[in-house]
N, CA, C and O of each residue as an XYZ file, in Angstrom:
232
protein
N       0.827     -1.187      0.000
C       0.000      0.000      0.000
C       0.878      1.261      0.000
O       0.535      2.270     -0.616
N       2.005      1.184      0.695
C       2.910      2.328      0.735
C       3.425      2.655     -0.674
O       3.527      3.824     -1.046
N       3.745      1.625     -1.441
C       4.210      1.802     -2.815
C       3.130      2.457     -3.672
O       3.421      3.314     -4.506
N       1.901      2.049     -3.461
C       0.776      2.601     -4.214
C       0.617      4.097     -3.937
O       0.386      4.882     -4.857
N       0.740      4.483     -2.684
C       0.639      5.898     -2.314
C       1.778      6.697     -2.951
O       1.568      7.827     -3.391
N       2.966      6.125     -3.004
C       4.096      6.800     -3.647
C       3.839      6.999     -5.136
O       4.146      8.057     -5.686
N       3.277      5.986     -5.788
C       2.952      6.101     -7.214
C       1.907      7.187     -7.442
O       2.003      7.949     -8.403
N       0.912      7.260     -6.564
C      -0.125      8.289     -6.674
C       0.505      9.673     -6.551
O       0.193     10.573     -7.331
N       1.390      9.842     -5.572
C       2.050     11.140     -5.384
C       2.892     11.521     -6.592
O       2.935     12.694     -6.964
N       3.563     10.555     -7.211
C       4.366     10.830     -8.409
C       3.475     11.290     -9.562
O       3.822     12.225    -10.283
N       2.341     10.641     -9.733
C       1.432     11.013    -10.822
C       0.816     12.390    -10.575
O       0.616     13.159    -11.515
N       0.516     12.702     -9.317
C      -0.020     14.028     -8.987
C       1.007     15.093     -9.347
O       0.666     16.115     -9.943
N       2.260     14.856     -8.989
C       3.324     15.814     -9.293
C       3.486     15.994    -10.800
O       3.630     17.116    -11.286
N       3.462     14.875    -11.540
C       3.593     14.945    -13.000
C       2.423     15.718    -13.602
O       2.608     16.527    -14.511
N       1.228     15.464    -13.094
C       0.050     16.173    -13.599
C       0.167     17.668    -13.337
O      -0.104     18.475    -14.226
N       0.566     18.041    -12.132
C       0.665     19.462    -11.778
C       1.658     20.194    -12.667
O       1.377     21.295    -13.142
N       2.808     19.591    -12.892
C       3.841     20.226    -13.719
C       3.343     20.407    -15.147
O       3.466     21.489    -15.722
N       2.779     19.340    -15.717
C       2.358     19.403    -17.114
C       1.115     20.263    -17.313
O       1.003     20.961    -18.320
N       0.190     20.221    -16.374
C      -1.006     21.062    -16.491
C      -0.622     22.532    -16.405
O      -1.169     23.358    -17.135
N       0.300     22.862    -15.533
C       0.754     24.250    -15.413
C       1.437     24.710    -16.700
O       1.230     25.838    -17.149
N       2.246     23.840    -17.288
C       2.922     24.191    -18.543
C       1.908     24.416    -19.658
O       2.080     25.303    -20.494
N       0.856     23.612    -19.666
C      -0.168     23.784    -20.695
C      -0.901     25.111    -20.511
O      -1.117     25.846    -21.475
N      -1.275     25.411    -19.290
C      -2.041     26.627    -19.023
C      -1.186     27.881    -19.215
O      -1.614     28.840    -19.857
N       0.019     27.864    -18.654
C       0.854     29.062    -18.670
C       1.536     29.313    -20.007
O       1.658     30.458    -20.445
N       1.983     28.236    -20.657
C       2.778     28.391    -21.875
C       2.063     27.900    -23.127
O       2.623     27.926    -24.223
N       0.821     27.452    -22.957
C       0.033     26.909    -24.066
C       0.796     25.776    -24.763
O       0.805     25.676    -25.990
N       1.432     24.931    -23.954
C       2.238     23.819    -24.445
C       1.328     22.615    -24.687
O       0.851     21.990    -23.740
N       1.092     22.297    -25.953
C       0.164     21.216    -26.304
C       0.686     19.851    -25.876
O      -0.098     19.006    -25.444
N       1.975     19.619    -25.984
C       2.556     18.337    -25.580
C       2.406     18.138    -24.073
O       2.169     17.023    -23.611
N       2.545     19.212    -23.319
C       2.362     19.120    -21.867
C       0.917     18.779    -21.537
O       0.655     18.070    -20.565
N      -0.014     19.270    -22.327
C      -1.422     18.928    -22.142
C      -1.659     17.441    -22.331
O      -2.413     16.819    -21.582
N      -1.011     16.878    -23.336
C      -1.119     15.441    -23.587
C      -0.547     14.650    -22.417
O      -1.136     13.663    -21.976
N       0.601     15.090    -21.922
C       1.206     14.404    -20.775
C       0.343     14.546    -19.530
O       0.249     13.609    -18.738
N      -0.288     15.699    -19.342
C      -1.166     15.915    -18.187
C      -2.379     14.986    -18.259
O      -2.789     14.415    -17.248
N      -2.947     14.837    -19.450
C      -4.100     13.930    -19.608
C      -3.692     12.488    -19.348
O      -4.448     11.730    -18.741
N      -2.507     12.105    -19.801
C      -2.011     10.749    -19.559
C      -1.819     10.524    -18.059
O      -2.193      9.476    -17.535
N      -1.243     11.498    -17.378
C      -1.035     11.392    -15.931
C      -2.371     11.320    -15.203
O      -2.507     10.583    -14.227
N      -3.360     12.083    -15.673
C      -4.684     12.062    -15.047
C      -5.333     10.699    -15.208
O      -5.971     10.201    -14.280
N      -5.178     10.095    -16.368
C      -5.737      8.768    -16.602
C      -5.068      7.730    -15.708
O      -5.740      6.886    -15.116
N      -3.756      7.795    -15.613
C      -3.020      6.863    -14.750
C      -3.380      7.094    -13.287
O      -3.507      6.143    -12.516
N      -3.542      8.340    -12.913
C      -3.929      8.678    -11.546
C      -5.300      8.099    -11.215
O      -5.519      7.590    -10.115
N      -6.198      8.179    -12.155
C      -7.531      7.602    -11.963
C      -7.443      6.105    -11.691
O      -8.111      5.592    -10.794
N      -6.628      5.415    -12.459
C      -6.448      3.964    -12.269
C      -5.848      3.669    -10.901
O      -6.289      2.754    -10.206
N      -4.842      4.447    -10.521
C      -4.185      4.228     -9.234
C      -5.131      4.502     -8.064
O      -5.099      3.796     -7.056
N      -5.965      5.523     -8.201
C      -6.906      5.837     -7.127
C      -7.962      4.747     -6.975
O      -8.387      4.449     -5.859
N      -8.383      4.159     -8.072
C      -9.327      3.042     -7.994
C      -8.681      1.848     -7.300
O      -9.316      1.172     -6.491
N      -7.418      1.594     -7.622
C      -6.688      0.506     -6.979
C      -6.512      0.794     -5.491
O      -6.644     -0.105     -4.661
N      -6.217      2.042     -5.158
C      -6.076      2.426     -3.753
C      -7.370      2.174     -2.994
O      -7.355      1.688     -1.863
N      -8.476      2.504     -3.619
C      -9.773      2.296     -2.967
C      -9.991      0.814     -2.681
O     -10.441      0.450     -1.595
N      -9.674     -0.039     -3.648
C      -9.823     -1.485     -3.450
C      -8.960     -1.971     -2.291
O      -9.433     -2.696     -1.415
N      -7.696     -1.569     -2.292
C      -6.764     -2.001     -1.261
C      -7.194     -1.456      0.106
O      -7.151     -2.170      1.108
N      -7.598     -0.212      0.135
C      -8.005      0.421      1.379
C      -9.219     -0.278      1.987
O      -9.263     -0.514      3.195
N     -10.195     -0.606      1.160
C     -11.398     -1.289      1.650
C     -11.036     -2.673      2.168
O     -11.529     -3.083      3.219
N     -10.190     -3.395      1.458
C      -9.812     -4.736      1.912
C      -9.007     -4.683      3.203
O      -9.141     -5.566      4.049
N      -8.165     -3.651      3.368
C      -7.410     -3.504      4.608
C      -8.330     -3.159      5.775
O      -8.109     -3.610      6.899
N      -9.358     -2.363      5.509
C     -10.289     -1.962      6.562
C     -11.124     -3.147      7.051
O     -11.569     -3.162      8.198
N     -11.333     -4.127      6.193
C     -12.153     -5.285      6.563
C     -11.391     -6.304      7.391
O     -11.993     -7.218      7.954
N     -10.078     -6.160      7.471
C      -9.274     -7.139      8.231
C      -9.456     -6.971      9.711
O      -8.856     -7.707     10.494
């Protein structure tokens, strides 16, 4: 679970950097990277929810 949280934090950081570059500099490639990070973040958060619920039931 600790590894999963680290992966989530990495994706959040990647999203923040790329989203800021898209907004501030109108960088289209950064927008693509931000969307990719958001998609991966969504997957990781769903996995976190599964793991968290199973840990709570123990």
